[in-house]
C-alpha positions, 0 to 999 in steps of 0.5 A, spaced: 733 385 688 733 386 680 730 383 675 734 381 669 731 384 663 726 379 659 726 384 652 731 382 647 737 387 647 736 393 643 741 393 639 739 386 636 732 389 635 735 394 631 738 389 627 732 385 626 728 391 624 733 393 618 734 386 615 726 386 615 726 393 612 731 392 607 728 385 605 722 389 604 725 394 600 729 389 595 722 385 595 718 391 593 724 393 588 723 387 584 716 388 584 716 394 581 721 391 575 715 388 572 714 393 567 716 401 566 709 404 568 709 399 574 715 402 576 713 410 574 708 409 579 711 406 585 717 410 585 715 417 583 709 419 587 706 425 582 706 419 576 699 418 574 697 412 571 692 411 566 690 405 561 693 407 554 700 408 559 699 401 561 698 398 554 704 402 552 708 399 558 706 391 557 708 393 550 715 395 552 715 389 557 714 384 551 720 387 547 724 384 553 721 378 554 723 377 547 715 376 544 718 381 538 724 386 537 720 392 533 715 396 537 711 402 534 707 406 538 703 411 535 699 416 539 697 423 539 701 429 542 702 430 549 699 424 552 705 422 556 708 417 551 715 420 551 716 420 558 714 413 559 718 410 553 724 415 553 725 416 560 722 411 565 723 406 559 730 406 558 731 406 566 727 400 567 731 396 561 738 398 565 735 395 572 733 388 568 739 388 563 744 393 567 750 391 562 746 394 556 748 399 551 742 403 549 741 409 544 736 415 544 734 418 538 729 424 536 729 429 531 734 434 535 740 432 539 737 436 544 731 433 545 734 426 546 739 429 551 733 431 555 731 424 555 738 422 557 738 427 563 731 425 565 734 417 565 740 420 569 735 423 574 732 417 575 739 413 576 740 418 582 734 418 586 733 410 585 738 407 581 741 405 588 736 400 589 738 396 583 745 397 583 746 402 578 751 407 579 754 413 574 761 411 573 765 417 575 767 421 570 762 419 565 756 423 567 756 427 560 748 427 558 750 426 550 755 419 552 755 416 559 757 409 562 754 405 568 759 402 573 755 395 571 758 398 564 752 399 561 752 405 556 747 410 553 748 415 547 743 420 546 743 423 538 739 427 534 736 423 528 742 423 523 747 423 528 753 418 528 754 412 532 760 410 530 763 404 534 757 404 539 753 397 539 746 397 541 742 393 544 736 397 544 734 403 540 729 408 542 726 413 537 722 418 540 719 423 535 724 422 529 720 428 525 720 435 528 714 438 525 709 437 518 714 442 514 720 437 516 715 431 514 713 433 508 719 435 506 722 429 501 729 431 502 728 431 510 724 425 510 729 422 505 734 423 510 731 420 517 729 413 512 737 414 510 740 415 517 736 409 519 738 404 513 745 406 513 747 408 521 742 406 526 739 399 524 747 398 523 749 399 530 743 393 533 746 387 536 744 380 534 744 377 541 739 383 543 738 388 538 730 391 539 728 398 537 722 402 540 719 407 536 713 411 538 711 418 535 705 421 532 704 420 525 705 427 520 705 423 513 704 416 509 712 416 508 714 418 515 718 413 519 712 409 522 709 409 515 716 407 511 718 402 516 711 398 516 711 398 508 718 395 508 717 391 514 710 390 515 706 388 521 707 383 526 700 380 526 700 379 518 706 376 518 711 382 518 716 384 524 713 390 527 708 390 533 703 396 533 700 399 538 696 404 535 691 409 540 687 415 536 684 420 540 677 417 538 677 409 537 676 408 530 674 400 527 678 401 521 685 401 525 682 394 527 682 391 534 683 398 539 688 396 544 684 399 550 677 395 547 674 401 546 667 402 542 668 406 536 668 413 538 670 412 545 676 417 547 683 416 549 684 417 556 689 422 558 694 423 564 692 430 566 684 427 566 681 422 571 679 416 567 672 416 569 671 423 567 668 421 560 665 427 558 671 431 559 675 426 555 670 427 549 670 434 551 678 435 551 678 431 544 673 434 541 676 441 542 683 439 539 678 437 533 675 443 532 682 447 532 686 442 528 687 443 521 683 437 518 689 433 516 692 435 522 687 431 526 687 425 522 695 425 522 697 427 529 690 425 533 688 419 529 694 417 527 692 416 519 695 421 514 692 420 508 696 422 501 692 429 498 695 428 490 689 425 487 684 427 491 677 430 489 678 437 492 684 440 495 684 442 503 685 449 501 678 449 497 674 446 503 677 452 507 675 457 503 667 454 502 667 454 509 662 460 511 658 461 517 657 469 516 652 469 510 645 470 511 641 465 507 634 463 507 633 456 505 629 453 500 628 446 500 631 442 506 633 435 506 637 429 510 641 424 505 643 418 508 648 412 505 647 406 510 653 402 512 654 395 510 651 391 515 654 396 520 661 395 518 663 402 514 661 409 516 654 410 515 653 417 512 649 422 514 649 429 512 643 434 512 643 441 508 639 445 505 638 449 497 639 457 499 635 462 496 642 464 492 642 457 488 647 454 493 647 447 496 649 449 504 652 443 508 649 444 515 650 438 519 655 431 519 652 425 524 656 420 520 658 414 524 660 407 524 653 404 526 647 399 526 641 400 521 637 402 528 642 407 529 643 410 523 636 411 522 634 414 529 640 419 528 637 421 521 631 422 523 633 426 529 637 430 525 631 431 520 627 433 525 632 438 528 633 442 521 626 442 519 627 437 513 622 436 508 625 430 505 630 424 506 634 422 500 637 414 502 641 410 497 639 403 497 643 399 494 644 394 498 638 395 503 633 395 497 626 399 500 627 397 507 631 403 508 624 407 508 621 402 512 627 402 517 626 410 517 619 411 518 620 405 524 625 410 527 621 417 526 615 413 530 620 411 535 622 418 537 615 420 537 614 415 543 621 417 546 628 415 546 634 416 549 640 416 546 645 411 549 651 414 547 650 421 550 643 420 555 639 425 551 632 424 550 630 424 543 623 426 542 618 428 536 611 431 537 606 426 535 603 430 530 610 431 526 609 428 519 615 423 517 619 426 512 618 424 504 622 418 503 626 418 496 631 413 494 637 413 490 640 406 486 647 408 484 649 405 478 656 408 476 662 407 481 663 413 486 668 417 483 664 418 477 658 420 481 662 424 486 667 428 481 660 433 478 659 435 485 666 436 487 666 441 480 660 444 483 664 446 489 670 449 485 664 453 482 662 455 489 655 452 488 657 448 494 659 451 501 659 448 508 655 451 514 661 450 519 667 446 520 666 438 519 674 435 519 671 427 517 667 430 512 672 435 509 677 429 510 674 424 506 673 429 500 681 431 501 683 425 502 679 419 499 681 415 492 678 410 488 683 404 491 682 406 498 678 399 501 673 404 506 666 406 503 666 413 503 660 414 507 660 421 508 662 423 501 656 419 498 651 422 503 653 429 501 654 427 494 646 424 494 644 430 498 647 435 492 643 431 486 637 431 491 637 439 492 642 442 487 640 444 480 647 440 476 648 442 469 649 436 464 654 431 466 653 426 459 650 421 464 642 419 462 638 422 468 630 422 467 625 423 472 620 417 475 613 417 472 609 423 474 614 428 477 616 434 474 622 434 469 629 436 472 634 439 468 639 435 472 643 430 469 645 425 475 649 418 475 644 415 479 638 410 478 632 411 480 628 405 485 623 404 479 623 399 473 626 403 467 627 409 470 633 413 473 633 419 477 630 420 485 624 416 485 619 417 491 617 412 495 610 410 495 
């Protein structure tokens, strides 16, 4: 007797499995439409997600959701921004709005066309899952269409867009390099193209702009847009995602929630490898010109006109070759106002050649506990005989804070930032603490020291990007206190004999007379100058 088969017909099973697989693929495809980074991660096995890319992707999703129609993303070079924003972003946008018209613009047409090729490749590889197919006969990388009637055009900044309505314009690095950004003619050409050509193509129903770039100049594409239209959080139009190489509170709340000084993540470095990330960005800082570090990597270009000294001069006074014997060694401190501004901590010595040599810059945004420990650790490292501390806001408490910190280091202390153990021998005497109170403005105090740099009476024993940047860009109208300038100014007045500046200077009672003239008032009543604290 032949038994009837009890299993389902194989053909029916195949159909069932195929339907289940198709449904799963469709569900996955829809799930990946949450954002461009999610889509890239789900479709490309080689794509590496990092926290900063997630932040950028979420901001792009906010544009599509209608939360804002202008998005500006500022990052250092080579952190995966262009691949995400210029290729995965438009592809993801078309999966959500397949009939939209998109413009990809960059400083050169061939770069924009490279992004266009990347989008075309994504359509070829993954578009079928989203109903995206290239229209036959419309495969030019410069200008192409989808069967859904979506349309993309790739142009160089300055290129024509006549007759092309745009629902989305992606501006990817509108400036080629520093020379182009600093040329008024070329820079104004970018602004004119935006005003007269690109922005006029945006449509009223959906006319959004996503710009991503590294900064070059205070009046570059980002600078001009923010100046003219403002930031979203202050009532303007542009949502700004600013991701500097190292977090800095001067830029406001960090998009990644980083503490000051923490590094930016990188596509080729594991996020958990913090030491390697710090080393990567520190190397970029060490090998970059000061203005390049702050504009490209920190996204903070500053005007050089009206600065105290030029970048060229600062490069000229760097000297790690000359062998000079220190005569007096000191650490100068400009405490931060409540821990909000930069606490200036600068070390150096008066050499046998009569010059001031600046050897260390340990400045940073930190509390009084932190800056006092850092200053004491530096003083012990370099063998300083004295501190000079500005006490406008802290009074004589600054001396007590330093002495307490010295005792803490004698008991042993672990630096929470690096895990390094700091210790000072128990029999090592705390350096003499001298306090100053500044009575004149910062500019009046700093100008005589800038003149000493010009006269080659101040040299930098190394490269100090942050210190140099303050000297080369700070202006009296800047809202942030220049802690590094202030500390180096106090160090100079403390160690360097400075010819009369026309500002009254007298030594405290019982001290040897000084030939210096200084716009610093001493701590004692009725005295000026640098006053030792009893």
